[in-house]
N, C-alpha and C positions, 0 to 999 in steps of 0.2 A: 245566673248562679250567684247573684249579689243584690243587696239593696243599699241605696245610698241617698244622700241629701246634699244639696248645695244651697247656700243662702247668703243674703246680705242683711246685716242688722241695720234697720233704718235709723236707729238712735246713735250708733257709734260709727257706722260705715264699715265696720269689720266684715270680712268675707270669710266663708268657711265651707268645708266639705268634710263629710264623714261617711264611713262605709263599714259594713260587716259582710262577710262571705264565708262559704265553705270552700276555701282556697287558701293555700299557704301564702303569706306575705302580701295580702291584697293591697296594702298601702303603697307598695312599690309601683303599682300599676294604676290604681283607680283615681286617687285623690291628688289634685293639683291646685295651687293657689299662689297668687302674687299680690302683695300689698298695693292697694289703690288701682288694681287692674281687673282682677276677677278670680273666679274659682271654677274648676272643671272636674267632672267625674266621667270616666270612660270605662265601660264594663260590658257584660254579656260575653261575646267573643271579642275581647278588647283590642282596639288599636291604640297603643300608648300614645302615638303621635297626636291624637286629639288634645291631650293635655298641654304639651309645650306649644303646639301650633295654635291652639285656641287662645292661649295666653298671649302669644305673639300678635295675633290679629287684634285682640282687645287692647293691647298696649299701643298698637298702631292707630287706634281710634275707631275701629269697628265695634258695634254693639254685639251683645251675645247672639242675637238672632242671625245677623249677617255673618258672624264668625263661624257659627255652627253650619249655616247653610253652605258656605264656601267649602268647608271640609267634607260635608256629606256628599256634595255634588261630585267630588273627585274620588270617592271611596268606593271601589268595586264590591266591598264587603258590607256596605251600609245596612243590608237587610238583617244582619246578625249583630249589629252594633246597638248599644244603648248609651247615649251621651247626654249630659246636661251641663249648661253653663250659666253663670250669673256674672254680670259685669258690674263695674263700680257705681253705676247709677241705679242698680237693682233690677235691670231688665233681665229676664230669664228666657232661655231657650232649651228645648229638650227634644231628643229624637229617640224613639223606640222602633227599631226595625221590624218589619213584618215577619222576619224569620227568628226573632228572639223566642226562646223556649218559654212556654206558658207555665205558670201564670206570669204574664209580663205586662207592665203598664207603667204609667206615670201620672202625676198630678202636680199642677202648678198652682201655687198660692201667692201671697203677697211677698215678692222678693225671695221666693223659695221654690224649689222643685224637689220632689221625691220620686224615685224611680226604682224599679225592681224587676227581676226576671227569675224564672225558675222557682217561684214562690209556692208555698203550700196553699195560700189563699190570695184572691184578688182584692182583698181589703187592705193589704199591706201599705200601699202608697197613700191611700186616703188617711189611714191611721197615723202615718208619719207626719203629714202636713197638719192634720188637726192637732196633734200633740205638740208639734213645734209652735203652732200659733198660740196655744194655750199656756205654754211653758213660760216661766219667768227666769231671771238670772242672766248670766253672761251667755254669749253665743255658743261657746263650747258646751255648756250645760244643756242648752236647748237642742243642739244637734244630737247630743247623746240621748236625750229624752226621746227624740224621734226614732233613733235606732232601737231603743228599748221597746217602744211601741210596736215597731215592726216585728220584733221577736215575739212580742205578746200575741201577734196575729198568726204565729206559726213560723215566720221567717223563711229561710232557705229550705226548700224541700229536702235537701241532702244533709242538713245539719249546719253546724257552725265551726269555724276554725280560726279566723283572723279578723281584725278590725283596725281602723285607723281614723285619725282626725287631724285636720290642719285648719288653723285660724290665723288670718293675717289682718293687720290693721288697715285703716283707710288711707294712710299717707303713701303717696306714690313718690319714690325716690330712686336714685341710682344705687342705693344700698338696700335692696329689698330684704336681704337676709337679716337686717337689723329690725325688721318689722314683722317677723314671724312669731306670733304670740304663743301658738300651740302647734306642735308637730310631733305626734305620738303614734306609735304603731305597736300592735300586738300581733306578731306574725304567726304564732301557733299556740293555742291555749284552749282547754276544754270549755271555758266560759269567757270568751274574748271581751264581751261588753262589761262584765264584772271587773276584769282586769283593766280595761280601758278607763272605767270610772275611777279606779284607784290611781291610775297614772295621771288623770286629769286633776284629781285632788292634790297629788304630789307636785304637778306642774304649777298649780296656784301657790303652793307653799314655797317652792323654790323660786318663783317669781318674786316673792317677798324677800327672800335671801339675796337674790340678785339686785333688788332695789337698794339694799343696804350697801352692797359692793359698789353699785353705780353712783351712789350719793357721794362717794369719796371719803366718807367718815373713817373708814379703816386706815386710810393713808394719811390722816391728819397728824401733824407732829405732836399735838397735845389736845386734850379734850376737856371742856368744862364739865365737871361732874354733875351739874344740875341743868345742863343745856337742854332745850327743847329738841334739838337735833338728836342728841344722844338718847333721850327718852323715846323718841319716835323710832329710832333704830332698834332699841331693845324690845319695844312692843312688837315691831314687825317680826323680829327673830322669835319672840315668844309665841306669836300666832302661828308661825311656820312650824315651830316645834310641836304644837298641839296636833298637827297632822302627821308629822314625821316621827312617829312614836318609836321607831327602831333605828333612827338615824339622828345622832346628836350633834350634827354640825352646827345648827343654829345656836345651840347652847354653848358650844365652844366659842363661837364668835361673840356671844354675849359676854363670856368670861374675858375675852380679849379686849373688848371695848371698855368693860368695867375696869380692867387693869390699867388701860391707858388713861383713864380718867381719875385714877387714884382711889377707886373704890375697891381696895384690895380684898377685903374680907368677902364681899359679894362675888368678886371674881373667883376666889378660891372655891367657893361653894359651887359655882357653875362649872368650873373646870373639873371638880371632883365628879359631878354628875356625868359629864361627857366621858371622862376617863374611866369611870366605873363600867360604862357600856363598851368602851373601846380604848384600850390602854395606849394606842398609838397617838392619841391627841396630846399627851404629855410630851412625847418626843417631837411631835410636829411643832409644838410651841417653842421648843428650844432652837428650832431652825429659823425662826422668824427674825431674830435680831440681825442676822447676816443680810437679810433683804431690806433692812431699815424699817420694818413695820412696827417694831417695838424696841424700846431701849434695852440693852443688855443687862442693865442693873435694875430692871423692873422687879419688884418684890414677888410677883407671880412666878417668875422663872425659878425662884429658889424654893417654892412651896413643895412640900411633900404630902400635903393633905388635900 
């Protein structure tokens, strides 16, 4: 009832999994990944435990093949399971049980596996691997391209309802939640891949916004109006705003940074743009001095324009 892909990017070491299904909230069940450890998908008549238990075994040093083999060996329902794993070295393992509803199958490529069941055509998994291999850009975009290729081959025989994608980086730490680069779910939508593409674009934009927060520039007591750091932050926020056409948070933070650096006229222009789309940004600004983020006597706080 599902098609999915797991992969490791050989250039970055990033690991990812993506899925689309005619099933509500498929991301709650199918896609699993941990930074520097591996990625897993579990589907068909899914046993969710393959996700966390597969990651446990890979974290403990087993490769994908050994991890999957151990779990399949003790699963009385293995005939109706479809599971794939990729480990941090790029080794791939996949199991399509003999009882999976046709069309069902899988294909392993270079550090990637595509698998599907209950498909309209048996060309789905090969189209996914071929498209992934030919795609360029970041791992999230390549995984999504593979899903779109599957849909182009007819996809799930029953139709479509939900999709999900998770991408983690190559660094293995005791804080894996800090290394989760993409974690998006479309639980119920008439065009889940279209919506997932929009969310991936938004994720990239908000990653830029988060980079500005993470740099510490928002919390600096004062800013050089011509500093390279300020210009870099303003550019990042501007690039994010190009994608977030209906959300003017990046523009607000541009106004904030410009105000802190004494570029008041530019700050007023950006604040007006943000407030024209959502009046609450003006009120939000007035609350920031109490948190020490901006001086209470900053000229921007007195602006009406």
